[in-house]
C-alpha positions in Angstrom: 3.0 -4.1 20.2 0.6 -4.3 17.4 2.5 -4.4 13.9 0.0 -2.0 12.6 1.0 1.6 11.2 -1.5 4.2 11.4 -1.2 7.3 9.4 -2.6 10.5 10.9 -3.4 13.5 8.5 -4.3 16.6 10.1 -3.2 20.4 9.7 -3.5 21.0 13.6 -0.2 19.6 15.5 -2.4 19.6 19.0 -4.8 17.4 17.1 -2.1 15.2 15.8 -0.5 15.0 19.2 -3.8 13.9 20.8 -4.6 11.2 18.3 -1.0 9.7 18.6 -1.0 9.6 22.1 -4.3 7.8 22.4 -3.3 5.3 19.7 0.5 4.8 21.1 -1.3 3.8 24.4 -3.2 1.4 22.6 0.1 0.3 21.0 -0.1 1.4 17.6 2.7 2.9 15.6 1.9 6.2 14.4 3.2 8.6 11.5 2.1 11.8 11.0 1.4 14.3 8.0 0.0 17.8 7.9 -1.2 18.0 4.1 -2.2 15.7 1.4 1.0 15.8 -0.1 2.9 14.6 2.8 0.2 12.1 3.4 0.5 10.7 -0.4 4.4 10.4 0.2 3.8 8.3 3.6 1.4 6.3 2.0 3.8 5.2 -0.8 6.8 4.9 1.3 5.4 3.7 4.6 2.5 1.7 3.3 0.1 2.3 6.6 -2.6 -0.1 7.6 -5.0 2.6 7.9 -5.4 6.4 7.7 -7.1 8.9 10.0 -7.7 11.7 7.8 -9.2 15.2 8.6 -11.8 16.6 6.3 -10.4 19.9 6.0 -6.6 20.2 4.7 -4.9 23.3 3.6 -4.0 22.3 0.0 -6.2 19.5 -0.9 -9.0 18.4 1.0 -9.3 15.1 2.8 -12.4 14.1 0.7 -10.1 14.6 -2.4 -7.4 12.9 -0.9 -9.5 9.9 -0.1 -11.1 10.0 -3.7 -7.9 10.1 -5.3 -6.5 7.1 -3.1 -9.2 5.0 -3.8 -9.2 5.5 -7.6 -5.8 4.2 -7.6 -5.8 0.3 -7.7 -2.7 -0.1 -5.6 -4.1 2.1 -2.6 -7.7 1.2 -3.2 -8.1 -1.2 -0.3 -6.6 1.0 2.3 -8.8 1.8 5.0 -9.8 5.4 5.8 -11.6 7.0 8.6 -12.5 10.6 8.0 -12.4 13.1 11.1 -14.3 16.2 10.8 -16.2 18.7 12.9 -18.9 18.6 10.7 -21.7 16.7 11.6 -24.2 17.4 9.2 -25.8 14.1 7.3 -25.0 15.2 4.1 -21.2 15.5 5.0 -21.4 11.9 6.2 -22.7 10.7 3.2 -20.1 12.6 1.0 -17.2 11.2 3.0 -18.6 7.5 3.1 -19.2 8.1 -0.8 -15.7 8.8 -1.6 -15.0 5.4 -0.3 -13.9 6.1 3.2 -14.6 3.1 5.7 -15.8 5.1 8.7 -16.5 8.6 10.0 -16.1 10.1 12.9 -17.2 13.7 14.3 -15.0 16.0 16.4 -14.9 15.9 19.5 -14.7 12.2 20.0 -13.1 10.2 22.9 -9.9 8.3 22.5 -11.6 5.2 23.5 -14.4 5.5 20.7 -11.6 6.3 18.3 -9.6 3.2 19.1 -12.7 1.0 19.1 -13.7 2.4 15.7 -10.2 1.8 14.3 -10.0 -1.8 15.5 -13.3 -2.6 14.0 -12.3 -0.9 10.5 -9.0 -3.0 10.8 -10.6 -6.2 11.3 -12.8 -5.7 8.6 -9.9 -4.8 6.2 -7.7 -8.1 7.2 -4.1 -8.2 6.7 -2.7 -5.5 4.4 0.7 -7.8 3.4 0.4 -11.1 2.0 1.1 -13.7 4.5 0.3 -16.9 2.6 2.6 -18.1 -0.4 2.2 -16.5 -3.6 2.0 -18.9 -6.5 2.3 -18.7 -10.6 3.0 -22.0 -12.2 5.7 -24.0 -10.6 7.0 -20.6 -9.0 6.4 -20.4 -5.3 7.3 -17.1 -2.9 6.6 -17.5 0.8 6.8 -13.9 2.3 7.2 -15.4 6.0 10.3 -17.7 5.5 11.5 -15.2 2.6 12.0 -18.2 0.3 11.2 -18.7 -3.4 11.3 -22.0 -5.2 10.7 -23.0 -8.8 9.0 -26.6 -9.4 10.7 -27.4 -5.6 14.0 -25.8 -6.4 15.5 -22.9 -4.3 15.9 -19.8 -6.2 18.8 -17.0 -4.9 17.8 -13.5 -5.4 18.7 -10.2 -3.8 16.3 -8.3 -1.3 15.2 -5.8 -4.1 14.4 -8.8 -6.8 12.5 -10.5 -3.8 10.3 -7.1 -3.3 10.0 -6.4 -6.8 8.8 -10.6 -7.3 6.5 -9.9 -4.6 4.7 -7.0 -6.1 4.6 -8.8 -9.4 3.2 -12.0 -7.7 0.5 -9.6 -5.9 -0.4 -7.8 -9.0 -0.6 -10.3 -11.9 -1.8 -9.5 -15.3 -1.6 -5.6 -15.1 1.2 -3.5 -16.9 2.9 -1.0 -14.6 5.3 1.6 -15.4 8.8 2.1 -14.4 7.8 5.1 -12.1 4.9 3.2 -10.7 7.4 0.2 -9.9 9.5 2.6 -8.2 7.0 4.2 -6.2 5.8 0.8 -4.9 8.8 -1.3 -4.5 11.6 1.2 -3.9 9.3 4.2 -2.3 8.3 7.5 -3.4 10.9 9.5 -1.5 14.1 7.2 -2.7 16.0 8.7 -5.4 16.3 5.9 -8.1 16.5 6.5 -11.6 13.9 4.6 -13.8 16.9 2.4 -15.6 17.6 1.0 -12.4 14.2 -0.6 -12.7 15.5 -2.2 -15.6 18.8 -3.3 -14.0 16.7 -5.4 -11.1 14.3 -6.8 -13.8 17.0 -8.2 -15.6 18.7 -9.7 -12.3 15.1 -11.0 -11.5 14.7 -12.6 -15.0 18.2 -14.3 -14.5 17.1 -15.7 -11.0 13.7 -16.9 -12.7 15.5 -18.5 -15.8 14.9 -22.3 -14.0 12.6 -24.0 -16.3 11.9 -20.8 -18.3 10.0 -18.8 -15.5 11.8 -15.8 -16.9 9.1 -15.5 -19.5 6.6 -14.6 -17.1 7.9 -10.9 -16.7 7.5 -9.3 -20.0 8.4 -6.0 -21.4 5.3 -3.8 -22.5 6.5 -1.6 -25.4 5.6 2.1 -24.6 4.5 1.2 -20.9 7.1 -0.9 -18.6 6.6 -4.7 -17.4 3.8 -7.2 -16.8 3.7 -10.3 -14.8 1.8 -12.7 -16.6 1.5 -16.6 -16.7 -1.4 -16.8 -18.8 0.2 -14.9 -21.9 3.5 -16.4 -21.4 1.9 -20.0 -21.8 0.2 -19.0 -25.3 3.8 -17.8 -26.6 
């Protein structure tokens, strides 16, 4: 099986069924949404590798959803293939101008769809980090699930590990508690914002070796930031 997850966004169930069957035969994992709101929640929770996005949706259009995702730094690199019955050149250009990676006009063959999808995924590259993430003497290896500071093993819980992975992948940016909840816990999980503070304290405690806890900084009025550069100036 491919490890890639494809989010199918279309308000017509028969179309979603057809796409799912074609992709599952090519050994992709499929998740589905019938509108933009469902799609956005699945993007946050499931972190798909690619979106097949219908141009016409009942609430927010596919083009507008694509525009929103591309404006958000955390989803800007998510590959999008637009699906539409409109074949006019101006519609194609508009879809691509939103940041969509490819454009397929209905009707299309399942074989063409899979070929286009593979090409976009190849260009996009891996969606999750595979190489060790580093900051100063801190090293996080996502494959072995190990964290070390100056060669010393660091023990931490799974939530702290996910939180640290996010911080190391998005250094020097301030994030609100709500953003951290969405991208570390998942948008559909009910967790209070102060829970973030609890796990931040636990993470700081785990990183206290040689003062690496100072890399996780509180940003007043906003939330938290991971910064080696600022920490070194203190």
